[in-house]
Every structure is written in C-alpha cells, then in structure tokens.
N, C-alpha and C positions, 0 to 999 in steps of 0.2 A: 506493500497499501505508498503511496505516494501522496502528501498534502500539503497543501499550499497555506502560505502563513495564516489566514482565517480557517480554513479548514482542519487543520494542524491543529489549530487549539480547541476543535468539537471534538473531531476526534479521539483527542487523549482527556477527553473530559466524559467521555463515551466509557472508556475503559473506567477513568476511575468512577464514573456510576454503579461500577458490577463490582554430403551422401554417398557416400559408400557406404552401402548396404540401407540407406534411408527408408525404405519401406520395411525393412524388420524392426518389428514392434517388439517393445521394452517387454522387463516383465511384471508383471501388473503390479505387484508387492513390494519389489526390491528395494526400494529406499525407506519403506515403512519397516522392513526388518531387520535392514541397516539401523534406521536409529533406535530399534528396540536390543538390539543386541552389542552393537558398537561403541564401547566408552573411547577409548583413543584406535586408529593405527597408523597416523602420520599428523606429522608438523608441515602446514606451507610457511611457516616463516622461518628463516634461515637461523642457525644459531642458537634459537633459542623455541621452546613452545611457551606459542602468548597464554595461552590459557591456563596459566600454571604460577606460582610465584612460591619461593621458598627464603628461608632463614636460619642461620646459626646463631648460637650462643658461646662463647669463646669458655673455655678454650677447644669443643667441639668443632668441626669445620665441615661446609657441603659447598661443593661448587657448584657456582651460578652464573649464570652471561643475564645479564642486566638486570639481576633477580629471581629471573624461572629458570627454572628446568631447562638443561644445554641438551644438545641434538645429537647422536651421533647418526653417521654419514658412512663409513664402512661395514658396520655390522649390523642386519636389521632382520628381519621378518617380514616387514610389508616393506617395500622400499619406497622411497628410498633415505629413509632415516626410522632411527629407534627414538628412546628416551634414554638418557643417562644420568644416573643417580652416582656421585661420586663423594665419598666421606671417610670423615675421620672423629670415630666417636668415643668420649674421654672422659674419665668422672667427670661430675660437679659442670658438664657443661649439654649442649644439646642441640637437636637439627628439627629442621623439618622440614618436606617438603609436599606443596599442595596441587594437586593434579583437577583441573575443573573440566566439568563437561562441556562442549562444544553447543550452547544453547540456540541451534539457529533459528530461525524467522519460524514459530507456528509449530516448534519442534513439542510434542507430547514427551515429558520423561517418564517413562514407564519402560520397566525391564523384566520382562513376566518367566523369565527364567528362574533359576534355583540357585544357578553356580556364578559366582566374580572369577575369570581365569584370568590370569596374567602369562606371558612368555616372558621369561627372564635369562638373561646372560650375563657371565663375569669374565672375560678374559681370564686372569687366576685363580676363579675359583673361589667360594666363602660357605665357608661351612653354615649349619642351618643355623645355631645356637648364634651366629653375628648375623643372621640379615635383620632388615629393619622389621618395625611395628607397622601396622595398615590400623585407619577409621575411616572412617566411612561419613557422610556427610548428605543427609536428603534436599529435597524441593523447599521444606519446612523449615531448614535451618536445624531437624534434630541430628543427633550424633552419636556415635557408636562408640564402643570401649575399644581401645587400641588391642588389637591379634599381633602377637607374636607369628610373624610370617614362616618360621621356622619350625612352625608345631603342622604347617601343613605341607611340608616339602622336604624332601631327604636336603645334603648337604649338595649344591650348587657346584656342578663339575668346571674345570677350566675348558674354557674353549667350546662350549656345548650351549645349547636353547634346550630349556627345559620349561615346561608346562602348568604352571602352580594352579590347583583350584582350591577355592575360598568358600564353601556354601554359604548360603545368605544367611539361612538358619539360622551359625554363627554368629553372625555381628548382632551382638543387644545394645542396647539403647544405654548410653552415658546419661542423655537429657534428661528434662523432665517430663517431654512427652515422648510419647511411641515413638521410635524410628520405623520408617517405610523402608527396606535396604531397596525393594523393587523403583523407587524413584531416587535411589543415590543419583549424587550430582557434582559429589566431591569425594576424589580416592585422598589421604592424607598418609604420607610415609614418615615416619618418626624415629626419632633413633631406640636402636635396642640396646645391646649390650653394649657397654663399655669397654669395648677391647682395646682400643690404644693402637688401633692400628686403620692404615687407610683401605678400602674397598671401592670397586666399583663394580655396580650392577644397572646394563642395558635393559629397560623394560618395551615391549613391544605386542601389539595385536591385544588391546583389553577385552574380553567380550564378559557379556551375559547372558549365558547359556546354561541347558539343562546337561545331564549327561549324555556323550557321540556314545552311538551305538557299538556292540562288543568288536566288531569286524566292520568297518568303515570302509567300502571302494571307493576304489577313487573316481572320479567323477569322468564322464565323456572328454575327450578329446575337441578341444576347439577346432572348426569346421571356417572353411573359407576366410582365411588370414588374409587382409590386402594392406598394404603400406602406400599412402600418397606425399611426393614431399612438397614443401613450400619454402619458404623464403630460410627459416632459421627454424622448423618444426617439421615432423613427420606425424603424418596419423595413422594410427595401425586401426583397425576393422575388423571384425569376425563374427560369427553367425551365436546367435544364442546357446549355453548350453543347458539344457533342462534337469536338472539334478537337485531332490530336498536339499543334501548335501554342501550344495555349491555355498562357498563364503568370499571367493575372490579370482581374479584371472590375475596371472602375473605376466607381465613382459618382459620379455628378455629381446637382449640387444649383441651382435655382434658388428665390428667394425674390422673391415681390411681383412675380413676372413679369420677373426680371431675367434677365441672362443666366445660360445653364449654366456650373457652376466645378465642376472636381473636387473631392471632400473625402474622397476615400480608395481603396481597391483592396482586393481580395480574392479569396483564393488559388483557383487552380483543384478546381474538388468541391466548395468550400463557397459553394450558391446564396444566400445572406442577407447582410443588412449592415445592422449599424446604425450609425444616427445620430442619437448622444445630444447634442442640441440647447442643453439646461441652460433652456429657452425653454416655459414650460405652456402659451403662447400666439402658437403660431405655424405658418402652413402653408407646406409648400414643396414642390416635384414635384421628381422624380429619372427619370434615366433610366442607363442599364447599359450598356456598350460592352465589349467581348471582345479581348483585345490580345495578342503576342505579346512575348516579351523584346526583339526591336527595335523593339519599338513601333508593328508594324502593326497599326493596330485596326482595328475594324467599324465599321460603323457606328451610331452611338446607337439604340437601344431607341426603342420607343414611353413616352413619359411619364405617372407615376402622381401620383398626390398625396394628402398626410395631411397633416393638421391634429394638434397634442399638446392636450390638455388638460386642465384639475384632476378629478383621481383622489380617490376616497374610499380611506378605508386598506382597506376590502374589497376593492374593488378594484386596489388595488396586490397585495395578494396572492395575488389570481388570475393578474395579470403575472408577481411570482415565480415562481406554481408553471408554467406555460404554459412562460414563457422557461427554468426548470432541466430541465423535462421534454423538451423538445426535442434536449436532448444525448441522450438514450435512442434519440427518433424518429429523429432527422435524421443523425447521425454514429452512426448503428448499425454494424456490420460485414454487409456488406451477405450473405455465404452464409448463416452461423449468426444474426441479428438480435442477434448478443449486444451488450455494451457494449465499446467499447473503452478502455484502462485510460488514456488521454490524448489530447486533440488540441489541437494536431498532437501528433502520436505516432505508435509503429507502426500500422499500417494493419492488421494479421494479426493482432495480440496482443490478443488478449480475457480482460477480468477477474471471474472468476466472480463473486466476493463484490460489486463493482458492478453487475455484471449482473444479481443478484439484488435487490440495493434499486434498479437499473433497471426490473425489474418490477412491484415496487411501483408505481414514477412510472408506468407506464403505467396502471396499475390506478387510481393517481388522472386521469391524461389523461384516461380514458373516462367518470371519474364525473366530471370536471368538464367535460365535451364537447369536449377539445379533440380528439379523435377519436371514432370512432364505438365502442362496444361490439364489434362485429365487426372492425373493423379491427384491436382489440387481442387480440380473439383471436387472429386470423390471424396477429397480432407472435409471438405466445404457445405457438403450435402451432409455429412455425417454430422458435424456442428450444428447448421440448421435444423437438421431433423430432434438434436439434442436440447435446441432453445425450443423449440416449438413446444415441447412436453414439460419442459422442465417447469419451476415454480416461479410464476409471472404477479404483480400488483399493479394493478392498471395497467399493465402492458409491460410493466420495468422489470426487469429480472434484479435480484440482489447480488449483492459485492461477488460471495463466496457462495457456491452449489456444490455440493457431492456428485462425483462425477459419474457414481453408478447408478445414481437413484435421480437426481435433479431436483432435490429437493435443498433450500435455503439451509446454508452454514452462520449461524449469529455469531459471527469470531469475534466479534469488538463488544459482544455483551447480551442481554435483556430487548436491548430497544433495537438489537439491531436485525430483527426476523422478516426483517420485507423488502421493499423498494430501494435499488440507492441507485436514483438519477444519475450522476455522475458517469459511474461503471457504462452504465444502458450506455450514456451516451458516445461513451468510448467504441463500444462495441458494434453501433449501428455506426462510427465514423469508418470502420474498418469494412462491414459488409457492403456500406454503400459504395466505398470505391472496388472491393471486387464486384459488386451486383456490374459494374460499369464493364468491367476487363473482362468477364468471361460472359456477357449477356449471347456475343454471337457463334459460341463455343454449342451448337447445334442444340439436340434435346435436351444433353445433360446442364449443360450452360442454359437455355432458357429457362429449364426444373429450378434451376438454383437463382434465375432471377428473380422469376413468381414464389418461390420461399424468402428469398428477402423484402419484398414488396410486403408481403402480409407480416414478417415480422415486423417493419418499419411503421406499416399503418395500425399497427395493432399499439404501440405506447402513446398511452393520456398524457403527454407532458402536460396540457392545461390542468389537468388533477393538480399536478404537484406546485401551482401557484397557491398557497395553504391559506393564509392569511385573507380577512375581509377587505384588505386595500389590495389582494389582488396582485400588485407588483412586482412579483418576483420570486423564482423559482428556488424551492426549498429540498435539500439533499435525499433526505430519507423519507418512505413513511411504510409504519407497520402496520398492520392488521389486527394487533391487539391493543399498541400505542401510539396508532395513528401517527400524527407530526411531533411526538414525544420530544424526540431530537432538535428539532427546530432549525437546522444550519440551515442560512439563507444564503444562498450561492453569491455570494458579492465576488469581485476584481479586485485586483491585477493577480490571479492563480491560472489554477490549470483546468478552470472549466468555464472558457467561454466556447467550449467546442457545444457544451449543453444548451446553454440558450441559443445557439444556432440552430443546434437540431430543430431547438422545439420550436423555431419561429420556421423553419423550412417545412414543417411537418404539415402535407396533405389534408390530414384527417384529423388530429386533435392538437393545432397551433396555440400559440401564445402570441400576443402581439407585439409588433415590434418595437413599441415602446419599452417593452420591458428591457429589453437590451439596457436604456439607460436607468432607468426607475430600480432594477435589480443588479446586472454585471456591472455597469459604468457607473451606477449610482455610489455616492456621494454620504447617504445617510448611515446613522449609526457609528459614526466614527471612521468610515473608511474612507480613505484620501487616494483616489484612481489617480488624478495627475501629478507627476512628479514636474518635470523639468529641469531638477538640476545637475550639477557636473560629477560625475565623478572621478579621475585621472583622467582628467580633460576631456572624457566621453559623458557625453548630454542622453538622461534617460528620461524618453518620454513620459512612461506611465507607472507605474507602481509603487508600492511603500522601500524607504530606504536605496538598500543598490540594488533592487528588480526581485529579491528574492532567490529561489534555487531556479536548478536553469531547465529543470522539465517545466517549468511553464511556456520555454520556447518550443514546448516537442510536444508534450499531447495533444494541445486540440490542432496544431500545425502540422500531424503526420499526413492528416489529409485537407484541412484549411491553407489555402495556398498563401502566404502573408504575402505576397505581393499584389494581390490581388483585393487584399481587406484593407480598409481605411474608414476610422470613422473619425469624428468633428476632435480626437485629439492627436492624433496619429495612424503612420504606416506602418502594418504590424510590421513587415520587414525591418524595418529602420528600429521597430522598435527590439526585436527580441536577434541584431545583429548588437547592437549595442548594451544589450546586458552581457549576450557572451562574452564581447570586449570588455567592459568592466568590470566579468567573472576571471577571466586572462590575466588584465592589467593590476587584479586585486591580487592573483595568486604571484606574479611578479614581486611586486612591493612588498609581500608576506610578512603584514606587521605583525604575525606572532611569532615568525622565525623558527617555521616548521621545516625540519629538513626535507628536500626535494624538490620543495617548489621551485617553478620560475615558467618560463615560457613555454617550454614543452611539457608542465606538468601541472594542469589545471582542471577545472570540472567539480565547482562545487553546486550540489544537489541532493535531495531527498536520497535517502538507504540508510542503510542497516550497516552502521559503522560499529568498531569496534566495539563499543557497550552499547550495541542497538541500535533505534530508528532514531534520527535524529534529521532536520530537514535543514541540510548546512546550506549554506551561502554565503557572500564574500561580505561578512561581518566578522571582526574578532568576536565575538560571542558564540555565533553558531558554526565555527572553523576549528576542528581539534588537529585537523590535518590528514583529514580522511578525503580522498579523491575520489571518485569513480569515474573510470571511462567514458560509461556512456554519458557524461556531462559534457564532455568535449567532445565525441567524437560526433554526439546526435547535434551536435550543432554545426555542422558540417556545409549546409547550405548559405550559413551566415558568416563562418565566420572559414573558408574554406583552407588560408594558410596557415592559420594559427590549428586547429583543428586536425589538420595532417599532421603539423610538427606533432602533437600531442600523441597522435597514433603511432606514429614512426616510432619516440620514445616509450612508450609503452611498450610495443612489440620488440623492437629490438634491444633496449636498456634493460628496462622491468625482465620482459624474457616472461620467464617459468613462474615467475612469480605472481602472475596476473593473466599468463596465455591458458585458456584451458580448450576440452574437448569442444563446447560453444563459447570459444571468442574468448574475450576479454571478461574475465572474473567481476564479480559485482562492487568490488571498490576495494581499496587499497590503503594503510596510512604508515609511509615511512620509517614517521618520525616512533611511531609505534612498534615498527615491525610488526603489523597486523596485516593478513592477508584474508579478504573473503574465503571462504567456503561453499559458498551455496552462490546459484544462476536465481536470477530474476526474472518472473515472467513481464514485469514493465518495464525493464533494462536494455533484453537485447534485442527488442525489434526496432525501438528508436534507433538505433543504430544501422542498423539493416535498411531501414525506411527512410531514414531522412540522406545515408548515405544516396539514395536512388533517387529521392528528390533532389540533392546534389547534381548527380552527374544525368538525368534523364526526365526531373521533374512527373517523374509517372503517377505516383500516388495522388500528388497534387493534381494533376491532370483528369484522372479519373475520378476523385471525391466532387472537384468542380464541374465538372460534365454531367453531374447528374439533375434533371429540370427544376427538381423541388429546391437543389442548393441556389439553382441563377433564381429562381422567386424571391428565395431568403433575402438575396443580394439584393434585388431590388426592393424589396418590403424596408431593409435595412438604408435602405438611399432614403423613402419615404423620412423614416426616422432621425435621418442623420443630418438630412439637408446636406449632404454630400454625394456628389457624385461616385460609385466606385469605376474603378479601371479593369475594363476585363478585354 
C-alpha cells in the first residue's frame, strides 16, 4: 500500500482504530509454506545480518560487525552465506546475540510445526558443554528460559555441518504471561559455560519443522534448465519439481570448465535464479538440484551455459521492463491471475491496485514480445472473470481480495471491509488501457473488450460523494460501517485518477466541478497551490517539496500528463519538477546519508528498514532509504537523471539490489539494509513508465478511450482552460 500525505494519516488512523518459462505456474503455496517454516536462510546485507544485534560485557567478548551478527561467505548450507557467532566466554562476563525474524509486509508470524532446527558448523569443533544457551521471544514480547544447546546435541565435530533439533515444547516461559513458541520472532543466543576459550560457530538454515520421514528420498531432478545472459547477470530458469519434501533448489556454477560450485539457493515454488556476476565478459555453466531440509539432494540437472555481454542503454531498458513484468506473469495468484501484494508474502492475498498496474505491465509485455498477444488476452480474461465474480460494493472492489474465493480481506481493520474507490480507479486505469490495445484481436479481444466495458460501467462513482454537499469523493465504503472512515479524497497525492475516472464514467459520473471542490480544493486546510522554489526549481502544486515520487506515477501511468492542464499547471511540468527536486535534494543530502548523489535518488513511499514510510525529500521523512522505482519510474520526466540512477543501481550496487524480478523494492546504504521483498505496486510503474518514455504506448491507449476524451471536455468547461490534445 502506498499513500499520499493526507491519505497516509487516514490509513494510519485505521490501523490505530483497530520469460524463460514464463508460462510455467508457480507452486500455489510456496511462499506461505516458506513463511511458516523458515526463520533464517540468507543475509541480503553484506558483512552482517541486518535483523540482528549483539552485545558483550567484559571480560567476555563477541565478534560483531557494526553491532550486528557477522556473515560467513565461504562455508554455508544455503548459499551464499551463513551467520557467524565468534565468542569468548569468561567468568563474570557475558554476551548475547539476538536474531530477529524478518517480518515483511503482512507476514503472519506462525510456525505450526513442532521443532526448531538449526544447522551448525565449527571449523575447530566445540564440546557440547561449551555451546551457548538459547532463549526465544514471541510476537507479544513473552520470552523463554534459556536452554543449553548442548543438551540437544553431541559435540560439534570440526569441519562438519550438523543439524540440531530443539522441540518447541521444551521452551518454557520465563515471562509473566505464557510463551507461544509457535509465534516466535526472536532467537537470543547467550553465554553458556565460562570456559575462557575462543569459539567460532556458523549457523544456517534455521527452520521450524516436524520430524522428517524415517527414510527420505531425494526429490526428482530439475528439468529444462536454461540460462540467459545479460550485461552483468545471468538468469537461470527450470521447470518446477513436485515433491512434498522439497525445501529448496541449489544452483551450481562452473567457470572456464572448472568444477561446479554452489552459489545460491531458491525457495520451493520459485523456478528462477539471478546470478549477478558483475562481469560483462563472462561465460558460465549452471546446474540445479532439488533438496530437502535434511539436505537429501537430487542428482544435478543437465547443464546450461550463457555469457554476459555489454548492452546499450536501450537494451538495458528492455531488460528492466522484462524483469519487472515477470513479477506479474510468474508470481501471480494462480486461481485469479491477479497480483499478489508482495513476494514473499501472503499467497492468497491479491491487491487490486497493484493488479491494475499489472494489467498495464502485461500490455507492455505483449507489445515488447515478452509474451504473445494471445497469452496476454488469456491472462486478462482470467482476471476479468475473477473481478466479475469477486466482492463488489456499489461496483467498487476492496483493496485486498482472497485470490481463491474473491472475498474481501480487511487488512486495515474492521472498518475496511468494503469498497476502496482509489484502488478501483487504479484497476480501471489498467483495464481501460488494455481494452483499447486488444480490441481488434479477433473474438477473444472482443470478449475482453466487452468484459472490461461491463466492469467499467458497473462502478457507481457517484455513490462515493458521501456528504450532503456532495462536492468530493470519499475513499472507502463499508456495508457494515458505511462511510465511517470518512477519508475525503483531496490532492496533491496519488488520487487524481480517481476523480478523472469518476468524471469520465458514462453510467455513474460525478460532475466535473468536483475536480476543484474535491481533488484540487483548498478546503479543510489543504493547500493545493505551491509556487515555491526548491533548489532553484519551481513546484507548481503540492505541499512542501511535493511529497513521495509515486504521486507522479500512479495517476499518470495511463493519463498522459502532457495532455492535462488545469488552472494551476500543466502536469508534465509538475511531475518533471517534482522529480528534479527529489534528485536535487539527494544531491544536497542534508542528512548526510551514505551513498546519496546524482545517481542515487528516488524518495517515495515504500517499506523501509523499519516498516512503511511515505519517504519524501524532507529531512524528517528521509532516513536514507531509496526505492529504485522512484527514480526509474520518473523516466519520462527526467530521462537523463533516471537513466543515470538505473545504471548506477544495476552496475554499481548490483546483486544487492537486482534480483529475479528486477530491482528490489528498496535499499538503505547508510544502514546496510536491502529489501527482501518485491512489491506489486512498485514493479509495474518501472515497466510502464519506461514504455511511456520510449513510445508513449500506455498513455496513447488510455487517452484513446472515448470516455476519457469526453472527460477532458468536461474538465475544459469546469476549468475554463482548453486542453491541448
């Protein structure tokens, strides 16, 4: 979810009130199983694990890297790293190392199985009596008595990985309330025996699972392995392995005819791996195996080879578009075809607005030849069939739906159990563009056109003018609580498209005058007009320095800002200047964050190191977190600055920010943090806005809808300004 300045406050109030193998489907519940089994498998941050903390009291010692647990990169179970505990336990001293669970967006912390399993390795070996103790803490802050790990294992032999099993039933509460070990989110390793000796212990593949079968067979060998080289990375794909004991795939690489070495793993259900080599002149061969959590491993697959090679800027733009598009094609919810909120994430939760953006990304995919037009139509027919039968409230869908059932998922609390008009407008933005693109594609194209038209005409936009004055739109409506949330849609933020869709409706329109009384109105303390200069750049509208950069994306993925002007500004100028101010702020870097500069910018709302923040170019809403989608999606407005950022992210930050679906969601060099999720709201704007920069495709499609042309004429009359078209 992303929110504007005013809408952020309202959403927080709700919380407080309560194509290689592009057509290959993913395993339906892969990530949900991953969420319910894996506590730790890899660190994305080099040097240390971000979600950790350590402390030692003299004379005991604990090796730390910037106060966090270091990572080991030469010895591991799940490549490319493991955790490293290195300590000296001395009488009258102490140490502790805290390992927190990565609680990504909407992750339900619940481990239903019976045992905590930890793979351990010591280069020199450690007697069981000298191993640390372990305590756990649950999501409510309740904690256990420390257990001696040595009670659950024999001596750790030198140079050999062993798997330690700790039954959850043995974790007894030490807090005033009962501990729920199935909802543990923190492991705390603490000093055990004070033997006055230095020890090193590597930890990896920490899982919560039941006892394995007595005889566990190796999974089938992965088939169909392919490799494709780009400038600095190689994509490896394979067909999925179906096996209930499958835990992960292991990817092996051979360089220059040398032996195959493990370089990384991929979770079950995802059949793609990105090997970012950083070398533009490299040839490598790859094999893939499938293995269980006991490391019972299949034979290796047949090998596949590929080479990296220099690429032009134009080729790199296509590469970014294709990788971003894959999120919507490969990680879709399989029953509905809709877009999951995030991956990893809740497998059943689909996000309406992100799915609307995904419709535009699929259209770009068809145009660029990533998929065929018929493949795209088939996917969109699946999506529109789901939407036609999903929960709707006066024609509007909820923010989140269950992809299996089509029922509302009230993620933001009890009052959020109905319509979300803004998310609906994002969906319609995508569908209207697709309607125009595929309308001449024979019977299936015509069927898609008719379905989209029916969905479009069923939205009762006028219903959402909630107050007796009926001079503005309101975001939410609940069948149980009506307009309790009472979030009036007022700009400058991401919701301009909601007003324009509503004015454009041929069945349930709102008057064009609501554009000024609602969206661009200055009632209730909103200050739409700006006119101030920041870093020598004039910002026509919007509060402060303009807000997060997604304000320049969401409404303008379909709406061509060149062609929209009101009494305040031309919106191409507005969006360009907001993006330039964003870059200029990062160049000046008033907070002195590491890494900021002309090639590192893009402050926008995103999940940062400590959760969701509507980042913007002000010192108070800037903690050093950059979202690649911010700068890259500004490509039509600031092509040189956006391309510089894109190339810096890809070539210089590399594996830290580039993965199977293109750029990761966000990063923070200052804090050595790199997001582990891909967000449905963030990948499509890159694919779509790059296309708008290159060809204007989605702008042309959306603007060619006859209803949109009628809407512009209505705005003309309300504005007194003739739109240039």
